[in-house]
C-alpha positions as CSV (number, residue, x, y, z in Angstrom):
1,M,-31.9,66.0,12.7
2,N,-31.1,64.5,16.0
3,T,-32.9,61.2,15.3
4,P,-30.7,60.0,12.6
5,R,-27.7,60.9,14.7
6,A,-29.1,59.0,17.7
7,G,-29.6,56.0,15.4
8,L,-26.0,56.1,14.3
9,L,-24.7,56.2,17.7
10,L,-27.0,53.2,18.8
11,L,-25.7,51.2,15.9
12,G,-22.2,52.1,16.7
13,A,-22.7,50.9,20.4
14,L,-24.3,47.7,19.2
15,A,-21.3,47.1,16.7
16,I,-18.8,47.6,19.7
17,A,-20.8,45.2,21.9
18,A,-20.9,42.6,19.1
19,S,-17.1,42.9,18.6
20,A,-16.4,42.5,22.4
21,A,-18.9,39.6,22.9
22,P,-16.4,36.8,21.8
23,Q,-14.1,37.8,24.5
24,D,-16.6,38.2,27.5
25,W,-16.1,34.7,28.5
26,K,-13.5,36.0,30.9
27,A,-15.6,38.7,32.6
28,G,-16.8,36.5,35.4
29,T,-15.7,35.0,38.6
30,G,-16.2,31.2,37.8
31,R,-13.6,28.6,38.0
32,L,-12.9,25.4,36.2
33,E,-10.3,22.8,37.1
34,G,-9.6,19.1,36.1
35,Q,-7.1,16.3,35.6
36,V,-6.3,14.2,32.6
37,L,-5.5,10.5,33.2
38,D,-4.6,7.6,31.2
39,A,-7.8,5.3,31.1
40,A,-5.7,2.3,31.3
41,D,-3.3,2.7,34.1
42,G,-4.6,5.9,35.8
43,K,-1.4,7.8,35.3
44,P,-1.6,11.6,34.6
45,I,-1.0,12.8,31.1
46,P,1.1,15.8,31.2
47,G,0.9,18.4,28.4
48,A,-2.7,17.3,27.5
49,V,-4.3,20.3,25.6
50,V,-7.7,21.6,27.1
51,R,-9.8,23.8,24.9
52,L,-12.6,25.7,26.5
53,E,-15.4,27.5,24.9
54,L,-18.6,29.4,26.0
55,P,-20.7,29.1,22.8
56,G,-21.2,32.5,21.3
57,R,-18.8,34.3,23.7
58,G,-15.4,32.9,23.0
59,G,-12.8,30.9,24.9
60,T,-9.3,29.8,25.4
61,Q,-6.9,26.7,25.8
62,L,-4.4,25.7,28.3
63,K,-2.1,22.5,28.9
64,A,-2.2,20.2,31.9
65,D,0.9,20.2,34.2
66,K,3.1,17.2,34.9
67,K,0.4,15.8,37.2
68,G,-2.3,16.1,34.5
69,H,-3.9,19.1,36.4
70,W,-5.3,22.3,34.8
71,A,-7.3,25.1,36.2
72,I,-8.6,28.5,35.1
73,L,-10.2,31.4,37.0
74,G,-12.5,34.3,35.8
75,L,-14.8,32.6,33.7
76,T,-18.3,33.7,32.8
77,G,-21.1,31.5,34.1
78,G,-22.8,29.2,31.6
79,R,-22.4,25.8,29.9
80,W,-19.0,25.3,28.5
81,N,-17.5,23.0,25.9
82,V,-14.4,21.3,27.0
83,D,-12.3,19.5,24.4
84,I,-9.3,17.5,25.6
85,E,-6.6,15.9,23.5
86,A,-3.1,14.6,23.8
87,Q,-0.6,13.0,21.5
88,G,-1.3,9.2,21.3
89,Y,-4.7,9.3,22.9
90,V,-8.3,9.6,21.5
91,A,-9.7,13.0,22.0
92,K,-12.6,13.6,24.1
93,K,-15.4,16.2,24.1
94,L,-17.6,17.1,27.2
95,S,-19.3,20.0,28.7
96,A,-19.3,21.6,32.2
97,T,-21.5,24.2,33.9
98,V,-19.6,27.1,35.4
99,L,-21.4,28.9,38.4
100,E,-19.7,32.2,39.2
101,F,-20.2,31.9,42.9
102,E,-19.9,28.2,43.4
103,R,-16.9,26.0,42.9
104,I,-17.6,22.9,40.9
105,P,-16.0,19.5,41.5
106,T,-12.8,18.7,39.5
107,V,-13.4,17.6,36.1
108,V,-11.6,14.3,35.8
109,V,-11.1,12.9,32.2
110,R,-9.7,9.5,31.3
111,L,-8.3,9.2,27.8
112,D,-8.1,5.9,25.9
113,K,-4.8,5.3,23.9
114,A,-5.1,5.7,20.1
115,K,-4.9,2.5,18.1
116,P,-1.6,2.3,16.1
117,T,-2.3,3.3,12.5
118,G,0.8,1.8,10.9
119,P,2.5,-1.8,11.0
120,A,4.1,-2.9,14.3
121,P,7.7,-2.3,14.6
122,E,8.6,-6.0,14.3
123,V,6.8,-6.2,11.1
124,V,8.6,-3.2,9.5
125,E,11.9,-4.7,10.6
126,A,11.2,-8.2,9.2
127,N,10.1,-6.6,5.9
128,K,13.2,-4.4,5.6
129,K,15.4,-7.3,6.3
130,A,13.6,-9.5,3.7
131,E,13.7,-7.0,0.9
132,E,17.3,-6.1,1.6
133,A,18.3,-9.8,1.7
134,Y,16.3,-10.5,-1.5
135,A,18.0,-7.5,-3.3
136,A,21.5,-8.7,-2.2
137,G,20.8,-12.3,-3.5
138,R,20.6,-13.8,0.0
139,F,17.5,-15.7,-0.8
140,A,17.4,-18.2,2.0
141,E,17.7,-15.2,4.5
142,A,15.0,-13.3,2.7
143,R,12.8,-16.3,2.8
144,Q,13.4,-16.7,6.5
145,E,12.0,-13.2,7.1
146,Y,9.1,-13.6,4.7
147,E,8.1,-16.8,6.6
148,K,8.3,-14.8,9.8
149,L,6.0,-12.1,8.4
150,L,3.6,-15.0,7.4
151,T,2.9,-15.5,11.4
152,L,2.6,-11.8,11.9
153,L,0.5,-10.9,8.8
154,P,-1.7,-13.9,7.9
155,D,-4.1,-11.6,5.9
156,L,-1.1,-11.0,3.6
157,A,-0.3,-14.6,3.1
158,P,-0.8,-14.7,-0.8
159,R,1.7,-11.9,-1.3
160,L,4.2,-13.4,1.2
161,H,3.9,-16.9,-0.6
162,E,4.5,-15.1,-3.8
163,R,7.7,-13.7,-2.5
164,I,8.8,-16.9,-1.0
165,G,8.1,-18.6,-4.4
166,F,10.3,-16.0,-6.0
167,T,13.2,-16.9,-3.7
168,Y,13.0,-20.5,-4.7
169,I,12.9,-19.6,-8.4
170,Q,16.0,-17.6,-7.9
171,E,17.6,-20.5,-6.4
172,K,16.3,-22.9,-9.2
173,Q,14.3,-24.9,-6.7
174,F,11.4,-25.0,-8.9
175,A,9.3,-27.6,-7.3
176,K,9.2,-25.7,-4.2
177,A,8.5,-22.5,-6.1
178,V,5.6,-24.1,-7.7
179,E,4.2,-25.3,-4.3
180,Q,4.3,-21.6,-2.9
181,L,2.9,-20.1,-6.0
182,K,0.0,-22.6,-6.0
183,M,-0.7,-21.4,-2.6
184,V,-1.3,-17.9,-4.0
185,L,-3.7,-19.4,-6.5
186,Q,-5.6,-21.1,-3.9
187,A,-6.7,-17.8,-2.5
188,E,-6.5,-15.9,-6.0
189,P,-7.3,-18.2,-8.7
190,A,-7.7,-15.5,-11.4
191,N,-4.3,-13.9,-10.6
192,A,-3.0,-14.6,-14.2
193,Q,0.4,-13.2,-13.6
194,V,1.1,-15.6,-10.6
195,R,-0.3,-18.5,-12.7
196,A,2.0,-17.7,-15.6
197,F,5.0,-17.5,-13.2
198,A,4.0,-20.9,-11.6
199,A,3.6,-22.4,-15.1
200,Q,7.0,-21.1,-16.1
201,A,8.7,-22.5,-13.0
202,A,7.2,-25.9,-13.5
203,L,8.4,-26.0,-17.2
204,E,11.9,-24.8,-16.1
205,G,11.9,-27.6,-13.5
206,G,10.9,-30.3,-16.1
207,M,7.4,-30.7,-14.8
208,I,5.9,-30.4,-18.1
209,D,2.4,-31.8,-17.4
210,E,2.2,-29.5,-14.2
211,G,3.1,-26.6,-16.4
212,K,0.4,-27.4,-18.9
213,V,-2.2,-27.8,-16.2
214,L,-1.5,-24.5,-14.8
215,L,-1.6,-22.9,-18.3
216,A,-5.1,-24.4,-19.0
217,D,-6.6,-22.0,-16.7
218,L,-4.6,-19.0,-17.7
219,E,-6.7,-16.0,-18.5
220,E,-4.5,-14.8,-21.3
221,T,-6.3,-11.6,-22.1
222,V,-5.4,-9.8,-18.9
223,I,-1.6,-10.3,-19.6
224,K,-0.1,-7.3,-21.2
225,D,3.6,-8.3,-20.6
226,P,4.9,-10.1,-23.7
227,D,8.0,-11.3,-21.6
228,L,5.7,-13.8,-19.6
229,F,4.3,-15.4,-22.9
230,F,7.9,-15.2,-24.5
231,N,9.5,-17.0,-21.4
232,I,7.0,-19.8,-21.4
233,G,7.6,-20.4,-25.1
234,V,11.5,-20.6,-24.5
235,N,10.6,-23.3,-21.9
236,F,8.5,-25.3,-24.4
237,L,11.2,-24.7,-27.1
238,N,13.8,-26.2,-24.7
239,A,11.6,-29.1,-24.0
240,G,11.4,-29.8,-27.7
241,L,7.6,-29.0,-27.8
242,N,7.7,-26.6,-31.0
243,D,3.9,-26.4,-31.3
244,E,3.5,-25.2,-27.7
245,A,6.5,-22.8,-28.2
246,I,5.2,-21.3,-31.4
247,S,1.8,-20.8,-29.8
248,F,3.4,-18.8,-26.9
249,F,5.7,-16.7,-29.1
250,T,2.7,-15.8,-31.1
251,K,0.9,-14.6,-28.1
252,A,4.0,-12.5,-27.2
253,V,4.3,-10.7,-30.7
254,T,0.5,-10.3,-30.5
255,V,0.7,-8.2,-27.3
256,N,3.7,-6.3,-28.8
257,P,4.1,-6.5,-32.7
258,D,7.6,-5.1,-32.3
259,Y,8.7,-7.9,-29.9
260,V,11.8,-8.8,-31.9
261,D,12.7,-11.7,-29.7
262,G,9.3,-13.3,-30.2
263,Y,9.8,-13.4,-34.0
264,Y,13.4,-14.7,-33.8
265,R,12.5,-17.7,-31.5
266,R,9.4,-18.4,-33.4
267,A,11.6,-18.6,-36.5
268,L,13.7,-21.2,-34.9
269,A,10.9,-23.2,-33.8
270,Y,9.3,-23.1,-37.3
271,L,12.7,-24.2,-38.8
272,A,12.8,-27.1,-36.4
273,Q,9.5,-28.2,-37.9
274,G,10.8,-27.7,-41.4
275,K,8.4,-24.8,-42.1
276,T,10.8,-22.6,-44.1
277,A,8.2,-20.2,-45.4
278,E,7.0,-19.4,-41.8
279,S,10.6,-19.3,-40.7
280,R,11.7,-17.0,-43.6
281,A,9.0,-14.5,-42.8
282,D,10.0,-14.3,-39.1
283,F,13.7,-13.8,-39.8
284,E,12.8,-11.1,-42.3
285,K,10.7,-9.4,-39.6
286,V,13.6,-9.5,-37.2
287,V,15.9,-7.8,-39.7
288,Q,13.2,-5.3,-40.5
289,L,12.8,-4.2,-36.9
290,T,16.4,-4.3,-36.0
291,P,18.6,-3.9,-39.0
292,E,21.8,-3.7,-36.9
293,G,23.1,-6.0,-34.3
294,A,24.0,-9.7,-33.5
295,Q,20.4,-10.8,-33.8
296,A,20.1,-9.1,-37.2
297,E,23.3,-10.7,-38.5
298,M,22.1,-14.3,-37.3
299,A,18.7,-13.8,-39.1
300,R,20.5,-12.6,-42.3
301,K,22.5,-15.7,-42.3
302,A,19.6,-18.0,-41.7
303,L,17.9,-16.3,-44.6
304,A,20.9,-16.8,-46.8
305,Q,20.6,-20.6,-45.9
306,L,17.0,-20.7,-46.7
307,E,17.6,-19.4,-50.2
């Protein structure tokens, strides 16, 4: 009868010992002290967090004072893990042996500054000014900030040349816009959207041959925005190039079969060529898609004249 009871007492004692073990790191007479310094200039780092752990026996943490010093008494002897971190610095891990009846030398730790993870303040400021100026219609001012960013962020040159090109488009300086957008295409020849914008700018600026050259390498299958095709078609239509205009209006309505403007403008282009059947079909499509409104009314008038 006594043996099981003795066993229970023993298990209970072991359980108590196990639960107490994580805290017996502070049952000794050892001492650790150190100093945390900036690796670059040797200045103290006040407030650095020092985490101490005796594996399997627990630990604690404390902060360095204004001189970067820290110290702790009453440690159990053994090999301690020492983790040190401070805001803006790269954390460091090391270990130190604590001897209960000997004082070990001060642990001096030098932390390296952490590399910035975000853009530099001057980059943030220039980008903010550029976008605000662009949104406000101050395109020359926006362009100046984008050009500043080019020197700060050469890796982003394609995107910045694109934005500079757009400022020139807004100012109707189409030759300069094409020049900037072609710089984008030098780095990204497969950028279909930029190629389409460059071609459109060339056509609007009367550089018909330049526009055709740009369009010759356009990967049309990746363009999902009918507006791009439509705008190019309008440029060709304004230049009196009806065949080319019809081709791009067709691309627009192929991307979006409900694209009313594409049918309406294609009808006008067909009409200019004397293709009344094709023109009539497109005007009828316009009325079908938008029975009401000014565009539908004009389409009905055109259909009446084609009777």
